[in-house]
C-alpha positions in Angstrom: 122.9 20.1 113.1 120.5 23.0 112.3 120.4 24.8 109.1 118.4 27.6 107.5 117.1 27.6 104.0 118.0 31.3 103.7 121.3 31.8 101.8 123.3 34.5 103.5 126.8 35.0 102.1 129.0 36.2 105.0 132.0 37.2 102.9 131.8 39.0 99.6 134.4 36.7 97.9 136.7 33.9 98.8 139.6 35.0 101.0 138.2 38.5 101.4 139.6 40.1 104.6 136.6 41.8 106.2 137.3 43.7 109.4 134.6 46.4 109.3 133.1 45.3 112.5 136.3 44.7 114.4 136.3 46.7 117.6 133.0 48.4 116.7 129.4 47.6 117.5 127.7 45.2 115.1 125.7 47.6 113.0 124.9 49.8 116.0 122.3 52.3 114.6 122.9 55.9 114.9 121.0 58.1 117.3 117.6 59.2 116.1 117.6 62.4 114.1 117.4 65.4 116.3 118.5 63.6 119.4 121.4 65.2 121.2 124.0 63.0 122.7 126.0 64.7 125.4 129.0 62.6 124.3 128.9 64.2 120.9 128.7 67.7 122.4 131.5 66.9 124.9 129.1 67.8 127.8 129.0 64.9 130.1 126.3 65.2 132.7 127.2 65.7 136.3 125.1 66.4 139.5 124.6 70.0 140.6 127.6 71.1 142.7 129.8 68.3 141.4 132.6 70.9 140.5 132.7 72.3 144.0 132.6 68.8 145.6 135.5 67.8 143.4 137.6 70.8 144.4 136.7 70.3 148.0 137.7 66.6 147.8 141.1 67.6 146.3 141.8 70.2 149.0 140.4 68.4 152.1 143.5 66.0 152.5 145.7 69.1 152.5 143.6 71.2 154.9 146.5 71.8 157.3 148.8 73.1 154.6 146.1 75.3 153.1 145.4 76.9 156.5 149.2 77.5 156.9 149.5 79.1 153.5 146.5 81.3 154.3 147.9 82.4 157.7 151.2 83.3 156.0 149.5 85.4 153.5 147.3 87.1 156.2 150.4 88.2 158.1 152.3 89.2 155.0 149.4 91.5 153.9 149.4 93.0 157.4 153.1 93.8 157.0 152.5 95.3 153.5 149.6 97.5 154.5 151.4 99.0 157.5 153.5 101.1 155.0 151.1 104.0 154.3 150.2 104.2 158.0 153.9 104.7 158.8 154.1 107.3 156.0 151.2 109.2 157.5 152.8 109.1 160.9 156.1 110.3 159.4 154.4 113.3 157.8 152.2 114.4 160.7 154.6 113.5 163.6 158.1 112.8 162.3 158.6 115.9 160.1 157.4 118.3 162.9 159.7 116.5 165.3 162.7 116.9 163.0 162.1 120.6 162.9 162.4 120.5 166.7 165.7 118.6 166.3 164.0 115.3 167.5 164.9 112.6 165.0 163.6 109.7 167.0 160.1 109.4 165.5 161.4 109.6 161.9 164.1 107.0 162.6 161.5 104.7 164.3 159.3 105.0 161.2 162.3 104.2 158.9 163.2 101.1 161.0 159.6 100.0 161.2 159.2 100.4 157.4 162.4 98.3 156.8 161.2 95.6 159.2 157.8 95.5 157.5 159.4 95.2 154.0 161.8 92.4 155.2 159.0 90.5 157.0 156.8 90.9 153.9 159.4 89.4 151.6 160.2 86.5 153.9 156.5 85.7 154.4 155.9 85.9 150.7 158.6 83.4 150.1 157.2 81.0 152.7 153.8 81.4 151.2 155.0 80.7 147.7 156.7 77.5 148.9 153.7 76.3 150.9 151.2 77.0 148.2 153.4 75.5 145.5 153.5 72.2 147.4 149.7 72.3 147.8 149.2 73.0 144.1 151.5 70.2 142.9 149.8 67.7 145.3 146.4 68.7 144.0 147.4 68.4 140.4 149.1 65.0 141.1 146.0 63.7 142.7 143.7 65.0 139.9 145.7 63.5 137.1 145.9 60.2 138.9 142.1 60.3 139.4 141.4 61.0 135.7 143.8 58.2 134.6 142.4 55.6 137.1 138.8 56.5 136.4 139.3 56.4 132.7 140.8 52.9 133.0 137.9 51.8 135.2 135.2 52.9 132.9 133.6 50.3 130.6 134.4 49.7 127.0 131.2 51.3 125.8 132.2 54.6 127.3 135.5 54.6 125.4 133.7 53.7 122.2 131.7 56.9 122.5 134.3 59.2 124.2 137.4 59.6 122.2 140.9 59.3 123.6 141.7 62.9 122.4 139.1 64.2 124.8 140.6 62.2 127.6 144.0 63.7 126.7 142.5 67.2 126.8 140.9 66.6 130.2 144.2 65.4 131.7 146.4 68.0 130.1 144.7 71.2 128.9 142.0 71.2 131.6 144.4 70.3 134.4 146.8 73.0 133.2 143.9 75.5 133.6 143.5 74.5 137.2 147.3 74.8 137.7 147.2 78.4 136.5 144.3 79.1 138.9 146.0 77.5 141.9 149.5 78.7 141.1 148.7 82.4 140.4 145.0 83.2 140.5 144.2 82.2 144.1 147.0 84.2 145.5 145.8 87.2 143.5 142.2 86.7 144.8 143.3 86.4 148.4 145.6 89.4 148.1 142.8 91.5 146.6 140.3 90.4 149.3 142.7 91.0 152.1 143.7 94.3 150.7 140.1 95.4 150.5 139.4 94.4 154.1 142.6 95.9 155.5 142.5 99.1 153.5 138.8 99.7 153.9 139.3 99.4 157.7 142.3 101.7 157.6 140.6 104.3 155.5 137.5 104.3 157.8 139.8 104.6 160.8 141.8 107.4 159.3 138.8 109.4 158.1 135.2 108.1 158.0 134.2 110.3 155.0 137.1 109.2 152.8 136.7 105.6 153.8 132.9 105.6 153.0 133.5 107.1 149.5 136.2 104.5 148.8 134.0 101.6 149.9 131.1 103.0 147.9 133.2 103.0 144.7 133.4 99.3 144.9 129.7 99.0 144.0 130.1 99.6 140.2 133.3 97.4 140.3 131.2 94.5 141.7 128.6 95.0 139.0 131.4 94.9 136.4 132.7 91.6 137.9 129.3 90.0 137.9 128.8 91.0 134.3 132.2 89.6 133.3 131.6 86.3 135.1 128.3 85.8 133.4 129.6 86.5 129.9 133.0 84.8 130.2 131.7 81.6 131.8 130.0 80.4 128.6 133.0 81.5 126.5 135.5 79.4 128.5 133.2 76.3 128.4 133.1 76.7 124.6 136.9 77.2 124.5 137.4 74.0 126.5 135.3 72.1 124.0 137.0 73.7 121.1 140.6 72.8 122.2 139.4 69.2 122.9 138.1 69.0 119.3 141.5 70.2 118.1 143.3 67.5 120.1 140.9 64.8 119.0 141.5 65.7 115.3 145.2 65.8 115.8 145.3 62.4 117.6 143.0 60.8 115.1 145.1 61.9 112.1 148.4 60.8 113.7 147.0 57.4 114.7 145.7 56.9 111.2 148.7 58.4 109.4 149.0 55.3 107.1 145.5 55.6 105.5 145.9 59.4 105.5 149.0 59.0 103.3 147.6 56.1 101.3 144.4 57.9 100.3 145.9 61.4 100.1 143.9 62.8 102.9 146.4 65.5 103.7 144.5 68.4 102.2 141.0 67.5 103.5 142.5 66.9 106.9 144.3 70.3 106.7 141.0 72.0 105.9 139.1 70.2 108.8 141.9 70.9 111.2 142.0 74.6 110.1 138.3 74.9 110.7 138.6 73.5 114.3 141.7 75.6 114.9 139.9 78.7 113.8 137.0 77.9 116.1 139.4 77.6 119.0 141.0 80.9 117.9 137.7 82.6 117.8 136.5 81.4 121.2 139.9 82.3 122.7 139.8 85.7 121.1 136.2 86.3 122.4 137.4 85.5 125.9 140.4 87.9 125.6 138.1 90.7 124.3 135.7 90.2 127.2 138.7 90.4 129.6 139.8 93.6 127.9 136.3 95.2 128.4 136.5 94.3 132.1 140.0 95.8 132.5 139.1 99.1 130.7 135.8 99.4 132.7 137.5 98.7 136.1 140.3 101.2 135.4 137.8 103.9 134.4 135.9 103.4 137.7 139.1 103.2 139.8 140.7 106.3 138.3 137.5 108.3 138.5 137.1 107.4 142.2 140.8 108.3 143.0 140.5 111.6 141.2 137.3 112.5 143.0 138.7 111.5 146.5 141.9 113.5 145.9 140.1 116.7 144.9 137.7 116.4 147.8 140.5 115.6 150.3 142.7 118.5 149.0 139.8 120.9 149.5 139.4 119.6 153.1 143.1 120.0 153.8 143.0 123.6 152.5 140.1 124.3 154.9 142.0 122.7 157.8 139.5 119.9 158.1 141.9 117.1 157.2 145.6 116.5 158.1 148.0 116.3 155.1 149.5 113.0 156.3 146.1 111.5 156.5 145.4 112.5 152.9 148.7 111.2 151.8 148.1 107.9 153.5 144.6 107.7 152.1 145.9 108.3 148.5 148.6 105.6 149.0 146.0 103.2 150.3 143.6 104.0 147.4 146.3 103.2 144.9 147.0 99.9 146.7 143.3 99.2 146.8 142.8 99.8 143.0 146.1 98.6 141.6 145.2 94.9 142.2 142.0 95.4 140.1 143.9 94.4 137.0 145.3 91.4 138.9 141.7 90.6 140.0 140.9 90.5 136.3 143.6 88.0 135.7 142.2 85.9 138.5 138.7 86.1 137.0 140.3 85.0 133.7 142.0 82.0 135.3 138.9 81.3 137.4 136.5 81.1 134.5 139.0 79.0 132.5 139.5 76.6 135.5 135.8 76.5 136.3 135.0 75.4 132.8 137.8 72.8 132.9 136.7 71.5 136.3 133.2 71.2 135.0 134.4 69.0 132.2 136.6 66.9 134.6 133.8 66.6 137.1 131.5 65.4 134.3 134.1 62.7 133.4 134.6 61.6 136.9 130.8 61.4 137.5 130.5 58.7 134.8 130.0 55.2 136.3 131.0 51.9 134.7 128.1 50.2 133.0 129.8 46.9 133.8 130.3 47.3 137.5 132.2 45.1 139.9 130.0 42.9 142.1 129.7 43.9 145.8 132.1 42.0 148.0 129.2 40.2 149.7 127.7 39.1 146.4 130.8 38.1 144.5 131.4 34.4 143.7 134.3 32.3 142.7 134.5 29.8 139.8 134.0 26.2 141.0 137.0 23.9 141.2 137.7 22.2 137.9 137.1 18.5 137.8 138.9 17.9 134.5 142.6 18.1 133.9 141.9 20.4 130.9 141.5 24.1 131.6 138.3 24.6 129.6 134.9 25.5 131.2 131.4 25.4 130.0 129.9 28.6 128.6 126.2 29.2 128.4 124.2 32.2 127.0 120.8 31.9 128.8 118.1 34.1 127.2 120.6 37.0 126.5 119.2 40.1 124.9 121.5 43.0 123.8 121.1 46.4 122.3 123.6 49.2 122.0 122.9 52.6 123.7 122.4 54.1 120.3 119.4 51.8 119.8 118.6 48.8 117.7 118.5 45.2 119.0 121.6 43.2 118.0 120.7 40.0 119.9 116.9 39.7 120.2 117.1 36.6 122.5 120.1 34.4 122.4 120.6 30.9 123.8 123.8 28.9 123.4 125.8 26.3 125.2 129.4 25.6 124.6 130.7 22.5 126.3 134.0 22.7 128.1 137.0 22.3 125.8 135.1 22.9 122.6 136.5 25.2 119.8 133.6 27.0 118.2 134.0 29.2 115.0 131.4 31.9 114.6 130.8 33.2 111.1 128.3 35.6 109.5 128.0 38.8 107.6 129.0 42.2 109.1 126.4 43.2 111.7 125.3 39.6 112.4 126.3 39.9 116.0 129.6 38.0 116.1 131.7 40.6 117.8 128.9 41.4 120.1 128.8 37.8 121.2 132.5 37.9 121.9 132.2 41.2 123.9 129.5 39.8 126.0 131.6 36.7 126.8 134.5 38.9 127.7 132.1 41.1 129.7 133.0 44.3 127.9 129.2 44.7 128.0 126.4 43.2 130.1 123.2 41.9 128.6 120.5 44.5 128.1 117.5 44.4 130.4 114.4 43.1 128.7 112.0 44.7 131.2 112.9 47.5 133.5 110.2 46.5 136.0 110.9 42.8 136.3 113.9 41.7 138.4 115.8 38.6 139.2 118.1 38.4 142.1 118.0 42.2 142.5 118.9 43.0 138.8 116.6 43.6 135.8 115.9 40.4 134.0 118.2 40.4 131.0 119.4 36.9 130.6 122.8 35.8 131.7 126.2 34.7 130.4 127.3 31.8 132.6 130.8 30.3 133.1 130.5 26.9 134.7 127.1 28.0 136.0 128.3 31.3 137.5 126.9 34.6 136.2 129.8 36.7 134.8 128.3 39.7 136.7 129.0 37.8 140.0 132.7 37.5 139.2 135.3 40.1 140.2 137.3 41.6 137.5 140.4 39.6 138.5 138.5 36.3 138.7 137.0 36.9 135.3 140.3 37.9 133.6 141.9 34.7 134.9 139.0 32.7 133.3 138.5 34.6 130.0 141.1 36.1 127.7 140.5 37.8 124.4 142.9 38.1 121.5 141.8 40.7 118.9 142.6 41.2 115.2 145.1 44.0 116.0 147.4 42.5 118.7 148.2 45.5 120.8 151.7 45.6 122.2 152.8 48.2 124.7 156.1 50.1 124.6 158.6 47.9 126.4 160.4 44.6 125.8 159.0 41.5 124.2 159.3 39.7 127.5 157.4 42.4 129.3 154.6 42.2 126.7 154.3 38.4 127.0 154.4 38.7 130.9 151.2 40.9 130.8 149.3 37.6 130.6 150.7 36.7 134.1 152.8 39.4 135.6 154.3 37.2 138.3 155.6 34.7 135.7 159.4 34.0 135.7 161.6 34.6 132.7 161.7 30.8 132.1 157.9 30.6 132.0 157.8 33.5 129.5 160.3 31.8 127.2 158.5 28.4 127.6 155.2 30.0 126.4 157.0 31.6 123.4 158.5 28.3 122.5 155.2 26.5 122.7 153.6 29.1 120.4 156.5 29.0 117.9 157.7 32.6 118.6 161.0 31.8 120.2 163.0 31.7 117.0 162.0 35.1 115.7 162.3 36.7 119.2 165.9 35.4 119.6 166.8 36.8 116.2 165.8 40.3 117.3 168.7 42.6 118.3 168.3 42.1 122.0 166.2 39.0 122.0 163.5 39.0 124.6 164.8 42.3 125.9 164.2 44.1 122.5 162.0 47.2 122.9 159.1 46.7 120.5 158.3 50.4 120.6 154.9 52.1 120.4 152.2 49.6 119.5 154.8 47.0 118.6 155.9 48.9 115.5 159.3 47.2 115.5 158.0 43.8 114.5 155.6 42.6 111.8 151.8 42.0 112.2 152.2 38.2 112.3 155.0 38.5 114.9 152.8 40.8 117.1 150.0 38.2 116.8 152.4 35.4 118.0 153.4 37.5 120.9 149.7 38.0 121.8 149.2 34.2 121.6 152.2 33.7 123.9 150.7 36.2 126.3 147.3 34.3 126.2 149.0 30.9 126.7 150.9 32.3 129.7 147.7 33.6 131.2 146.3 30.0 131.0 142.6 31.0 130.7 139.7 28.6 130.7 138.0 30.4 127.8 139.8 32.0 124.9 138.2 34.4 122.5 139.9 35.0 119.1 138.2 38.0 117.4 139.3 37.9 113.7 142.8 37.0 114.9 144.2 36.1 111.4 142.1 38.3 109.1 144.8 41.0 108.7 147.7 38.6 108.1 149.4 37.4 104.9 149.5 33.7 104.1 152.9 32.9 105.8 151.9 34.9 108.8 148.5 33.2 108.9 150.0 29.8 108.8 152.4 30.6 111.7 149.5 31.9 113.7 147.3 28.9 113.0 150.1 26.6 114.2 150.2 28.7 117.4 146.4 28.5 117.6 146.5 24.7 117.8 148.8 25.0 120.8 146.9 27.7 122.7 143.4 26.3 122.1 144.3 22.7 123.2 141.9 21.7 126.0 140.3 25.2 126.3 136.9 26.4 125.5 137.4 28.7 122.5 135.2 31.1 120.5 136.8 32.0 117.2 135.2 34.9 115.2 136.3 34.1 111.7 136.2 35.5 108.2 138.6 33.1 106.6 137.6 29.5 105.9 141.1 28.4 106.7 140.5 29.6 110.3 137.2 27.7 110.5 138.8 24.4 109.7 140.4 24.1 113.1 137.0 24.3 114.9 135.0 21.5 116.3 131.8 23.3 115.7 130.7 26.1 113.4 127.9 28.6 114.1 126.5 30.8 111.2 124.9 33.9 112.5 122.4 36.3 110.9 120.5 39.1 112.5 121.6 38.1 116.0 120.4 34.5 115.6 122.1 31.2 114.8 120.9 30.0 111.4 123.4 27.1 111.0 125.0 24.9 113.7 127.2 21.9 113.2 130.7 20.6 112.6 132.6 22.0 109.6 132.2 18.7 107.7 128.4 18.6 108.4 127.8 22.2 107.2 130.0 21.7 104.1 128.0 18.6 103.1 124.7 20.6 103.6 122.9 23.1 101.5 123.2 26.2 103.6 125.1 29.4 103.1 128.3 28.0 104.7 128.3 25.1 102.1 127.8 27.6 99.2 130.7 29.7 100.5 133.0 26.7 100.9 132.3 25.6 97.4 133.1 29.1 96.0 136.3 29.2 98.1 137.3 25.7 96.9 136.7 26.6 93.2 138.8 29.7 93.6 141.7 27.7 95.0 141.5 25.2 92.2 141.3 27.8 89.5 
């Protein structure tokens, strides 16, 4: 037994339920003043060109269908742009022929026009169908990528990047891309094809008129460049603003009980209104910029058309230009400039989608800080020699610090023999939850020296399970060996049986019920309206906290792990619920190596060994009886708890 003369009370009073460090870093210091965290600004770093690479990777598997849709639109535009040429032919050839009682040319023009209109409509329909399928496949792929990648990222990422932002990435930002793919790209291709077709036709009809029309696009191009430069920053800010609105909404709804309990409605209203107004302002700025572009482009287009018509009319009067050519040129000019507004809509969709894709690309560029081992380097746990499931756990020179700075575990060495139940106690910030997260491999040990290496990785100590470094185990192998039950037993929407079967999805219904009976949950489950088939609803809200914890223990027992981590598993329960869970703990811990993070002394009593932590170090180590008989902080606390019970 080791003790420290330092008296460090690790609970403020007997029976106090302290969960401040549950699910959060043990006193992880904040970033230094002035330091800008890209996570706080919602600006995740990504390599240059990541957005284009993402879009290319989404479209590459659909290359054939993209080419088909493009060809359909090319032919459709050719049919559309034939109209003014037919009008010119009708004026210059058809009308004079009618005067000579020859209706053939005019009838041919009418039939040709009808055929072009019919072909245009059919090709447009085919294009819409083809492009819609491409769009939906792209969006399906992108949403799936975001969901899979978010699940694959390490716990430390999710502790810094809120779920509201993830929701914004997979909904609002994906919707921006949908608008671009569904409407904007067609508009862009239509405008570009119209420009090419019409410019060629105008130059062929009359070189002078065509040259003036093409030259009028120079100021339009300048307007487009100015709009892109100004609108890009606005749409990036808008994407961040709407994400902040979603984050605040999700946070408030998830914490609705404390909101009501502490009358936070008005402060929350004020905070939400400020975020909402920020989004309104950025959205309004983007719309105003769009309005400036539309007004400017219409002014340029109308001025160009008026000038060309006046000059063309003068040439017709002088006999230097055929009337049909002027009529065709005017029709082509209107078709050339009419899509300018639609080009503005495309630019609007493009800037919004570009900002959203930039955010999504930044998210997808994040890599797990707890990576899977390479297939060639992965190892399996050795075969167990004992009939009991427990395995030896060893922390060998482990150092750990959170990204925000500050060392939580300076250097930590600990060995837990197979099958031993160890209770870890200490004040908030002592390193208890960090110890549990390292054992569950939610985090890896921090490197002690970037230049030194051992077996290809920076020397940082190791957490070993039966002598095997956790970093060498695949995720599936590790989860079969180590299971964690937290203070808030999270249940998914679905039946009780489905939630228990998460521990071992291939388990039969009989095995699920056997685990529940062993834990002592069978009676309350069968009393539910549909028994094991009762839907527990979101987060298990249909059953009590104690019952949720029993279901979590049944899940852990069904998983049959070698090592079980209980992180404050009873601290939020009332006395009857705690007693039911403690009975279940005796069953689930039998023969396993267990680490129990505890605040209640009643939980500590089931342990074979107690560790008292302070400042990332073990200051007391021994059996409960030994520490109670000693003079350390654990003995002081036990006496205070005993006196409170007697009184």
